[in-house]
C-alpha positions as CSV (number, residue, x, y, z in Angstrom):
1,M,0.0,0.0,0.0
2,T,1.3,3.4,-0.9
3,N,2.1,5.9,1.9
4,W,1.0,9.1,0.2
5,R,2.2,11.2,3.1
6,A,5.8,10.0,2.5
7,V,5.4,10.6,-1.3
8,I,4.1,14.2,-0.8
9,I,6.7,15.1,1.7
10,G,9.5,13.7,-0.5
11,F,8.0,15.7,-3.5
12,L,7.8,18.9,-1.5
13,I,11.4,18.6,-0.3
14,A,12.6,17.9,-3.8
15,T,10.6,20.9,-5.1
16,V,11.9,23.3,-2.5
17,L,15.5,22.1,-2.8
18,G,15.1,22.2,-6.6
19,L,14.2,25.9,-6.4
20,F,17.3,26.6,-4.4
21,G,19.2,24.3,-6.7
22,L,18.6,26.7,-9.6
23,V,21.8,28.4,-8.4
24,L,23.7,25.3,-9.7
25,P,21.7,24.2,-12.8
26,G,21.6,20.5,-13.3
27,L,23.6,19.6,-10.2
28,G,21.1,21.4,-7.9
29,Q,18.1,19.6,-9.3
30,L,20.0,16.2,-9.2
31,A,20.7,16.7,-5.5
32,A,17.1,17.8,-4.9
33,G,15.7,14.6,-6.5
34,L,18.1,12.4,-4.5
35,V,17.2,14.0,-1.2
36,G,13.5,14.0,-1.9
37,G,13.5,10.4,-3.0
38,F,15.6,9.4,0.1
39,V,13.1,11.1,2.4
40,A,10.1,9.5,0.7
41,G,11.7,6.1,1.0
42,Y,12.9,6.6,4.5
43,L,9.4,7.8,5.7
44,A,7.7,4.8,4.0
45,G,10.2,2.3,5.3
46,G,9.6,-1.4,4.6
47,G,12.9,-2.2,2.9
48,L,14.4,-1.9,-0.6
49,G,11.3,-2.4,-2.7
50,R,9.0,-0.2,-0.7
51,G,11.5,2.6,-0.5
52,F,12.2,2.3,-4.3
53,W,8.4,2.6,-5.0
54,H,7.9,5.6,-2.8
55,G,11.0,7.4,-4.1
56,L,9.9,6.6,-7.7
57,L,6.5,8.2,-7.1
58,A,7.9,11.3,-5.4
59,G,10.4,11.8,-8.3
60,A,7.8,11.2,-11.0
61,L,5.4,13.7,-9.4
62,G,8.3,16.2,-9.4
63,G,9.1,15.5,-13.0
64,I,5.5,15.9,-14.1
65,V,5.2,19.3,-12.3
66,G,8.5,20.4,-13.8
67,G,7.4,19.5,-17.3
68,L,4.1,21.4,-16.8
69,L,6.1,24.5,-15.6
70,V,8.3,24.3,-18.8
71,A,5.1,24.0,-20.9
72,I,3.5,27.0,-19.3
73,V,6.6,29.2,-19.7
74,V,6.8,28.3,-23.4
75,G,3.1,28.8,-23.9
76,L,3.2,32.2,-22.3
77,A,6.2,33.2,-24.4
78,G,4.4,32.1,-27.6
79,W,1.2,34.0,-26.5
80,T,3.1,37.2,-26.0
81,L,4.6,37.0,-29.5
82,G,1.2,36.9,-31.2
83,P,0.1,34.5,-33.9
84,V,3.6,33.9,-35.2
85,G,4.8,33.1,-31.7
86,G,1.9,30.8,-31.3
87,L,2.9,28.8,-34.4
88,I,6.5,28.7,-33.2
89,S,5.6,27.6,-29.6
90,G,3.2,25.0,-31.1
91,A,5.9,23.5,-33.3
92,A,8.4,23.6,-30.4
93,G,5.8,21.9,-28.2
94,F,6.7,18.4,-29.5
95,G,10.3,18.9,-28.5
96,I,9.3,20.3,-25.2
97,L,7.1,17.3,-24.6
98,A,10.0,14.9,-25.3
99,L,12.2,16.9,-23.0
100,A,9.6,16.9,-20.2
101,I,9.2,13.1,-20.5
102,F,12.9,12.6,-20.4
103,I,13.2,14.9,-17.3
104,S,10.4,13.0,-15.6
105,F,12.2,9.6,-16.2
106,V,15.5,10.9,-14.9
107,M,14.0,12.5,-11.8
108,A,11.9,9.4,-11.1
109,L,14.9,7.0,-11.5
110,E,17.3,9.0,-9.3
111,S,14.6,9.4,-6.7
112,A,13.8,5.7,-6.8
113,I,17.4,4.7,-6.2
114,A,17.7,7.1,-3.3
115,G,14.3,6.0,-2.0
116,A,15.5,2.4,-2.0
117,L,18.4,3.4,0.1
118,G,16.1,5.3,2.5
119,G,13.8,2.4,2.8
120,V,16.7,0.1,3.8
121,L,18.0,2.6,6.4
122,N,14.6,3.2,8.1
123,P,14.9,1.7,11.6
124,D,11.1,1.1,11.7
125,R,11.1,-1.3,8.8
126,P,9.5,-4.8,9.5
127,G,11.8,-7.2,11.2
128,R,13.9,-4.6,13.1
129,S,11.3,-3.6,15.7
130,G,7.8,-4.4,16.7
131,R,6.4,-1.1,15.5
132,D,3.9,-0.9,12.6
133,P,5.6,0.8,9.6
134,Y,2.2,1.5,8.0
135,R,0.9,3.9,10.5
């Protein structure tokens, strides 16, 4: 069962750190995805697979939101340039869609790997203590 609280917290951490990570383009977003995925996996607990799943969801959600933001910026830029800008941004939309999908996959994969590590390191995972990890 998915712990949506862990996914949302991981996503929010990745988003906030990603905004600060704009100072170091690329590297800042990479670090933000790793930290957000780790937090999602750690909060979910349950070992490698469960941490991987929750990190993957947090990263994918971040990638989707990032792709939508890029699409909005391009759409607004095309809108301000009038009809010709609309044609240009419409034609560029296919490339932007491909880029957004690629970014989503990268963010989801890196977050999933970090989430798997977080799930393994969670002291409340089953087998280590008598506490219920699904609370």
